[in-house]
C-alpha positions as CSV (number, residue, x, y, z in Angstrom):
1,X,30.3,-47.8,134.4
2,X,33.5,-48.3,136.6
3,X,35.2,-49.9,133.6
4,X,34.3,-46.9,131.4
5,X,35.6,-44.4,134.0
6,X,38.9,-46.4,134.4
7,X,39.3,-46.4,130.6
8,X,38.8,-42.6,130.4
9,X,41.3,-42.1,133.1
10,X,43.9,-44.3,131.4
11,X,43.3,-42.5,128.1
12,X,43.8,-39.1,129.7
13,X,47.0,-40.3,131.4
14,X,48.3,-41.6,128.1
15,X,47.6,-38.3,126.4
16,X,49.4,-36.4,129.2
17,X,52.4,-38.7,129.0
18,X,52.5,-38.3,125.2
19,X,52.3,-34.5,125.7
20,X,55.3,-34.6,128.1
21,X,57.3,-36.8,125.7
22,X,56.6,-34.5,122.8
23,X,57.4,-31.3,124.8
24,X,60.2,-29.7,122.7
25,X,62.2,-28.4,125.8
26,X,63.0,-25.1,124.2
27,X,64.4,-23.8,120.9
28,X,67.3,-25.5,119.3
29,X,70.5,-23.6,118.4
30,X,73.5,-25.1,116.7
31,X,76.9,-23.4,117.0
32,X,79.2,-24.4,114.1
33,X,82.8,-23.2,114.4
34,X,86.2,-24.2,113.1
35,X,87.2,-26.1,116.3
36,X,86.1,-27.2,119.7
37,X,88.4,-27.6,122.7
38,X,87.6,-30.5,125.0
39,X,89.0,-29.0,128.1
40,X,89.2,-32.3,130.0
41,X,91.3,-34.2,127.5
42,X,93.0,-31.3,125.8
43,X,91.8,-32.6,122.4
44,X,91.1,-30.0,119.7
45,X,88.1,-31.3,117.7
46,X,87.5,-30.2,114.1
47,X,85.0,-28.9,113.2
48,X,83.5,-27.7,116.4
49,X,79.7,-28.2,116.7
50,X,77.6,-27.6,119.8
51,X,73.8,-28.3,119.7
52,X,71.8,-26.4,122.4
53,X,68.2,-27.0,123.4
54,X,66.9,-24.3,125.8
55,X,69.6,-23.7,128.4
56,X,71.4,-27.1,128.0
57,X,73.9,-28.7,125.6
58,X,72.4,-31.8,124.0
59,X,75.4,-32.7,121.7
60,X,78.9,-31.5,121.1
61,X,81.8,-32.7,118.9
62,X,82.9,-32.8,115.3
63,X,80.0,-35.0,114.0
64,X,77.1,-33.8,116.1
65,X,73.9,-34.0,114.0
66,X,72.1,-30.7,113.2
67,X,68.4,-31.1,113.9
68,X,65.9,-30.0,111.2
69,X,64.7,-26.4,111.8
70,X,67.5,-25.5,114.2
71,X,68.8,-22.0,114.3
72,X,72.4,-22.3,113.0
73,X,75.1,-19.8,114.2
74,X,78.2,-20.0,112.0
75,X,81.4,-19.0,113.7
76,X,84.2,-19.5,111.1
77,X,87.7,-19.3,112.3
78,X,86.7,-19.5,116.0
79,X,87.4,-22.2,118.6
80,X,84.6,-23.0,121.1
81,X,85.3,-23.4,124.8
82,X,83.2,-23.5,127.9
83,X,82.4,-20.1,129.4
84,X,85.2,-18.9,131.7
85,X,84.9,-18.9,135.5
86,X,86.6,-16.2,137.5
87,X,86.7,-17.4,141.1
88,X,87.8,-14.1,142.6
89,X,86.1,-10.8,141.5
90,X,84.9,-7.6,143.0
91,X,82.0,-6.2,141.0
92,X,81.7,-3.2,143.4
93,X,85.3,-2.0,142.9
94,X,86.6,0.0,139.9
95,X,89.9,1.6,139.0
96,X,90.8,5.2,139.9
97,X,90.2,5.4,143.6
98,X,91.5,3.3,146.5
99,X,89.1,0.9,148.0
100,X,88.8,3.0,151.2
101,X,88.0,6.1,149.2
102,X,85.3,4.4,147.2
103,X,83.6,3.5,150.4
104,X,83.9,7.1,151.7
105,X,83.1,9.1,148.5
106,X,80.6,6.9,146.6
107,X,77.1,6.0,147.8
108,X,75.9,2.4,147.9
109,X,73.5,3.2,145.1
110,X,76.2,4.6,142.9
111,X,78.4,1.6,143.5
112,X,75.6,-0.8,142.8
113,X,75.0,0.9,139.4
114,X,78.7,0.6,138.6
115,X,78.5,-3.1,139.6
116,X,75.8,-3.7,137.0
117,X,78.2,-2.2,134.3
118,X,81.0,-4.4,135.6
119,X,78.9,-7.5,135.4
120,X,78.1,-6.7,131.8
121,X,81.8,-6.1,131.0
122,X,82.8,-9.4,132.5
123,X,80.1,-11.4,130.6
124,X,81.0,-9.6,127.4
125,X,84.6,-10.8,127.9
126,X,83.5,-14.4,128.2
127,X,83.2,-14.9,132.0
128,X,79.8,-16.6,132.3
129,X,80.3,-17.5,136.0
130,X,82.0,-15.6,138.8
131,X,82.5,-15.7,142.5
132,X,82.2,-12.2,144.0
133,X,84.6,-12.0,146.9
134,X,83.1,-9.1,148.8
135,X,81.4,-5.8,148.1
136,X,84.1,-3.9,150.1
137,X,81.8,-1.9,152.3
138,X,78.4,-2.2,150.6
139,X,77.2,-5.2,152.7
140,X,74.8,-7.6,150.9
141,X,74.3,-5.4,147.8
142,X,75.8,-8.2,145.7
143,X,72.7,-10.3,146.4
144,X,70.6,-7.8,144.5
145,X,73.0,-8.0,141.5
146,X,72.9,-11.8,141.6
147,X,69.2,-12.0,141.8
148,X,68.6,-9.4,139.0
149,X,70.9,-11.4,136.7
150,X,69.1,-14.7,137.6
151,X,65.8,-13.0,136.9
152,X,67.0,-11.8,133.5
153,X,66.7,-8.2,134.4
154,X,70.3,-7.3,133.7
155,X,73.1,-9.1,131.8
156,X,75.9,-10.6,133.8
157,X,77.7,-13.8,134.8
158,X,76.1,-16.5,137.0
159,X,77.2,-15.4,140.5
160,X,78.2,-16.8,143.8
161,X,78.3,-14.0,146.3
162,X,79.2,-13.2,149.9
163,X,78.7,-9.8,151.5
164,X,81.4,-7.9,153.1
165,X,84.4,-10.0,154.0
166,X,85.0,-10.6,157.7
167,X,88.0,-9.1,159.5
168,X,89.3,-8.3,163.0
169,X,89.4,-4.9,164.7
170,X,92.4,-3.1,163.2
171,X,92.8,-5.8,160.6
172,X,92.8,-6.0,156.8
173,X,90.3,-3.5,155.3
174,X,89.3,-2.0,158.7
175,X,89.5,1.6,157.4
176,X,93.2,2.0,158.4
177,X,95.1,5.3,157.9
178,X,92.3,7.7,158.6
179,X,91.9,10.3,161.4
180,X,90.9,8.0,164.4
181,X,88.7,10.9,165.7
182,X,86.4,10.5,162.7
183,X,84.0,7.6,162.0
184,X,85.1,6.0,158.7
185,X,83.2,2.9,157.8
186,X,85.2,-0.3,157.4
187,X,85.2,-2.2,154.1
188,X,84.8,-5.4,156.1
189,X,82.5,-6.7,158.8
190,X,84.7,-6.4,161.9
191,X,84.4,-9.0,164.7
192,X,86.1,-9.8,167.9
193,X,86.1,-13.4,169.0
194,X,84.3,-16.6,168.0
195,X,80.8,-15.5,169.1
196,X,80.8,-12.4,167.0
197,X,82.3,-14.3,164.1
198,X,79.4,-16.8,164.2
199,X,76.8,-14.1,164.7
200,X,78.1,-12.2,161.6
201,X,78.1,-15.4,159.5
202,X,74.5,-16.0,160.4
203,X,73.6,-12.4,159.6
204,X,75.3,-12.6,156.2
205,X,73.5,-15.9,155.3
206,X,70.2,-14.3,156.4
207,X,70.9,-11.5,153.9
208,X,71.5,-14.0,151.1
209,X,75.2,-14.9,151.0
210,X,76.1,-18.0,149.1
211,X,79.4,-18.4,151.0
212,X,81.5,-16.6,153.6
213,X,84.8,-14.8,153.0
214,X,87.3,-14.2,155.8
215,X,90.4,-12.0,155.8
216,X,92.9,-14.3,157.4
217,X,96.2,-12.3,157.1
218,X,97.6,-8.8,156.9
219,X,99.6,-6.5,156.8
220,X,102.1,-7.9,154.4
221,X,105.8,-7.0,154.9
222,X,109.3,-8.0,154.1
223,X,111.4,-7.9,157.3
224,X,115.1,-8.6,157.0
225,X,114.5,-10.1,153.6
226,X,111.8,-12.5,154.9
227,X,108.1,-12.3,154.1
228,X,105.9,-11.7,157.1
229,X,102.1,-11.5,157.3
230,X,100.3,-11.9,160.7
231,X,97.4,-14.2,161.0
232,X,94.0,-12.7,162.0
233,X,92.0,-15.8,163.2
234,X,93.2,-18.9,165.0
235,X,92.7,-22.3,163.6
236,X,89.9,-22.9,166.2
237,X,88.1,-19.8,165.1
238,X,88.3,-20.7,161.5
239,X,87.1,-24.2,162.3
240,X,84.1,-22.7,164.1
241,X,83.4,-20.6,161.1
242,X,83.6,-23.5,158.7
243,X,81.3,-25.6,161.0
244,X,78.8,-22.8,161.2
245,X,78.7,-22.3,157.5
246,X,78.5,-26.1,156.9
247,X,75.4,-26.2,159.2
248,X,73.4,-24.6,156.4
249,X,75.4,-26.1,153.5
250,X,77.6,-23.1,153.0
251,X,81.4,-22.8,152.8
252,X,84.2,-20.4,153.8
253,X,86.9,-18.9,151.5
254,X,89.8,-17.0,152.9
255,X,92.1,-14.1,151.8
256,X,95.4,-15.5,152.9
257,X,98.9,-14.4,151.9
258,X,101.2,-16.7,153.9
259,X,102.0,-18.7,157.0
260,X,101.0,-19.5,159.6
261,X,97.6,-18.2,158.6
262,X,97.5,-20.5,155.5
263,X,98.1,-23.5,157.6
264,X,95.3,-22.6,160.0
265,X,92.9,-22.2,157.0
266,X,93.9,-25.5,155.4
267,X,93.5,-27.3,158.7
268,X,90.1,-25.8,159.2
269,X,89.0,-27.1,155.8
270,X,88.1,-23.9,153.9
271,X,86.9,-24.0,150.3
272,X,89.9,-22.1,148.9
273,X,93.0,-20.2,149.8
274,X,92.9,-17.0,147.8
275,X,96.2,-15.2,146.8
276,X,98.2,-17.9,148.6
277,X,101.6,-16.3,148.1
278,X,103.4,-18.4,150.7
279,X,102.4,-22.0,151.4
280,X,104.5,-24.3,153.5
281,X,105.0,-28.0,152.5
282,X,102.7,-29.0,155.4
283,X,100.0,-26.6,154.2
284,X,100.2,-27.9,150.7
285,X,100.1,-31.5,151.9
286,X,96.8,-30.8,153.7
287,X,95.5,-29.0,150.6
288,X,96.2,-32.0,148.4
289,X,94.6,-34.4,151.0
290,X,91.4,-32.2,151.3
291,X,91.3,-31.1,147.7
292,X,91.5,-27.4,148.6
293,X,92.6,-25.2,145.7
294,X,94.8,-22.1,145.6
295,X,93.4,-19.1,143.7
296,X,96.6,-17.3,142.8
297,X,95.2,-13.9,141.5
298,X,98.4,-13.0,139.6
299,X,96.8,-10.2,137.7
300,X,96.2,-8.0,140.7
301,X,99.8,-8.3,141.8
302,X,101.1,-7.4,138.3
303,X,98.6,-4.5,138.0
304,X,99.7,-2.8,141.3
305,X,103.4,-3.4,140.5
306,X,102.9,-1.5,137.2
307,X,100.0,0.9,138.0
308,X,99.8,1.2,141.8
309,X,100.6,4.4,143.7
310,X,104.3,5.3,142.8
311,X,105.4,5.0,146.4
312,X,104.2,1.4,146.6
313,X,105.3,0.0,143.2
314,X,108.8,-1.1,144.3
315,X,107.2,-3.1,147.2
316,X,104.6,-4.6,144.9
317,X,107.3,-5.6,142.3
318,X,109.2,-7.3,145.1
319,X,106.0,-9.0,146.3
320,X,105.2,-10.2,142.7
321,X,108.8,-11.6,142.3
322,X,108.4,-13.5,145.6
323,X,105.0,-14.8,144.6
324,X,106.4,-16.1,141.3
325,X,109.2,-17.9,143.1
326,X,106.8,-19.5,145.5
327,X,104.3,-20.4,142.8
328,X,106.9,-22.6,141.1
329,X,107.1,-24.6,144.4
330,X,103.3,-24.9,144.5
331,X,103.1,-26.2,140.9
332,X,105.8,-28.8,141.7
333,X,103.9,-29.8,144.9
334,X,100.9,-30.7,142.8
335,X,98.1,-28.7,144.5
336,X,95.0,-27.7,142.6
337,X,94.6,-24.2,141.1
338,X,91.4,-22.4,140.3
339,X,91.6,-19.2,138.2
340,X,90.7,-15.9,139.9
341,X,91.9,-12.5,139.0
342,X,90.8,-10.1,141.8
343,X,89.4,-7.8,139.1
344,X,87.9,-4.5,140.3
345,X,90.9,-2.4,141.1
346,X,91.8,-3.0,137.5
347,X,89.2,-2.8,134.7
348,X,86.5,-5.4,134.5
349,X,86.4,-7.4,131.4
350,X,90.2,-7.5,131.1
351,X,90.9,-10.3,133.5
352,X,91.7,-13.0,131.0
353,X,95.3,-11.8,131.6
354,X,95.2,-14.2,134.5
355,X,95.4,-17.2,132.1
356,X,98.5,-15.6,130.4
357,X,100.2,-15.2,133.7
358,X,99.4,-18.7,135.0
359,X,100.9,-20.1,131.8
360,X,103.9,-17.8,132.0
361,X,104.7,-18.7,135.6
362,X,104.4,-22.5,135.5
363,X,101.2,-24.0,134.2
364,X,100.7,-25.4,130.7
365,X,98.1,-23.5,128.6
366,X,95.7,-26.4,129.0
367,X,96.1,-26.5,132.7
368,X,95.6,-22.7,132.9
369,X,92.4,-23.1,130.9
370,X,91.3,-26.0,133.1
371,X,91.9,-23.7,136.2
372,X,89.2,-21.4,134.7
373,X,86.8,-24.1,133.7
374,X,87.0,-27.5,135.3
375,X,88.6,-26.4,138.5
376,X,86.5,-23.3,138.8
377,X,83.3,-25.4,138.5
378,X,84.7,-27.9,141.0
379,X,85.4,-25.1,143.5
380,X,81.9,-23.8,143.3
381,X,80.4,-27.3,143.7
382,X,79.0,-27.0,140.1
383,X,81.2,-29.6,138.3
384,X,78.0,-31.5,137.3
385,X,76.7,-28.8,135.1
386,X,79.4,-26.1,134.5
387,X,83.0,-26.1,133.0
388,X,82.6,-28.4,130.1
389,X,81.0,-28.6,126.6
390,X,79.2,-31.8,127.4
391,X,75.6,-33.0,126.9
392,X,73.5,-32.1,129.9
393,X,75.7,-29.2,131.0
394,X,74.6,-25.6,130.9
395,X,75.1,-24.0,127.4
396,X,77.8,-21.6,128.5
397,X,80.0,-21.3,125.4
398,X,82.6,-18.8,124.2
399,X,84.4,-18.5,120.9
400,X,88.0,-17.2,120.4
401,X,90.2,-17.0,117.4
402,X,93.1,-19.4,116.8
403,X,94.3,-22.2,119.1
404,X,94.4,-21.2,122.8
405,X,96.5,-24.3,123.5
406,X,99.3,-22.8,121.4
407,X,98.6,-19.2,122.6
408,X,96.5,-18.8,125.6
409,X,96.3,-15.1,125.1
410,X,93.5,-15.9,122.6
411,X,91.2,-15.8,125.7
412,X,91.8,-12.1,125.8
413,X,90.0,-11.8,122.4
414,X,86.6,-13.4,123.0
415,X,84.4,-12.9,119.9
416,X,81.3,-15.0,120.9
417,X,79.5,-15.4,124.2
418,X,76.5,-17.7,125.0
419,X,75.3,-18.1,128.6
420,X,72.5,-20.7,129.4
421,X,71.6,-21.0,125.8
422,X,71.3,-17.2,125.2
423,X,73.6,-15.4,122.8
424,X,75.1,-12.2,124.3
425,X,77.8,-11.5,121.9
426,X,78.4,-12.2,118.2
427,X,81.6,-11.6,116.2
428,X,79.9,-8.9,114.1
429,X,79.1,-6.7,117.1
430,X,81.2,-3.6,117.8
431,X,83.6,-3.8,120.8
432,X,81.4,-2.2,123.4
433,X,84.0,-3.2,126.1
434,X,86.8,-1.0,124.7
435,X,84.5,2.0,124.5
436,X,83.4,1.4,128.1
437,X,86.9,1.4,129.5
438,X,88.0,4.3,127.3
439,X,85.3,6.3,129.1
440,X,86.7,5.1,132.5
441,X,90.2,6.1,131.6
442,X,89.1,9.5,130.4
443,X,87.2,10.1,133.7
444,X,90.1,8.9,135.9
445,X,92.7,11.0,134.0
446,X,90.9,14.3,134.9
């Protein structure tokens, strides 16, 4: 009897194991395009074939086998690349009103609705992963957008989010320039001292933040022909913030324009220095040693130099010129760069301009593309499953016309978008994005 029972158990286990082995793992889709760009080697592979099962890539290259019964998507004339990663976005900002006025004039509900449209626009433009660098006055609302996207309730990029950025009393984004007799809410979480800084970090993590953002410098000025931007937190305070975030396996990113704030941030071991207009040789040496990338955000500087308030355009052009000059030094120093655009004040879905500017001001087209794929994934701690068209990685795939290694502006003309194995855009679909921003331009011109 015991032998019979054991035999039955073994038979059941074998059947279960066979069932697991035969589990298909999801539908199979094959993307067949003219070319595929290996972003790690820079090799252009012809033809470009990517085989997807469920959410993951199972094969990629020019000779990948097409399984029987697979759904084949033909993309003639297109080059396949990994989905783009924008490491600095603001889904809760839009063009037309200053950041402070959006906080004053628009409700949190209204701004959250607009953020869902911004997320769709970014995904449509080929950005399958993004790091939202602060809601600018709407607290932890970004967690709701992230969670709704993850649940498949709304379309959008895979998101890493913070809440409000953290600043000091009277510092960057602390509702400056208003009547002091009135209560105007800040666009940042304002703290005084290390204890309040740690308390605020704990509160943000409690509300679902994936990382912490700190405003480390401001206000930016040229005094006697020299760039000046005061630091907001000491190295010891930043180190305390990094330690507190690390306690729960989180990290800290900083908005930082120049020295000595940049040095303090690098010494503290932050995850990235965003904007990073001015970096001293000492700061860049620490960044190289610790693997800390700069996120240059050229597009926002160019946008305000061309489209900002008329009284500020001359300063922004001077600022942009200075940034370009300093960027050449940063490229020569060999630090890492991750692509981030600071999209929000300019239209969502148009931020592939960042790759054009990175290539114009010192990076090769391949390195600019790597900044928005390999380096973006590395910054987010996701280099094991994002940023490459490699078996086992998430099936985040875009298609662009032509050869982006010869003309990186091809990334501004994304025709095909797949995220986690789901197709969101095909070449035959009308350009919804242009219609969306035409509506915005009409509203803002009234």
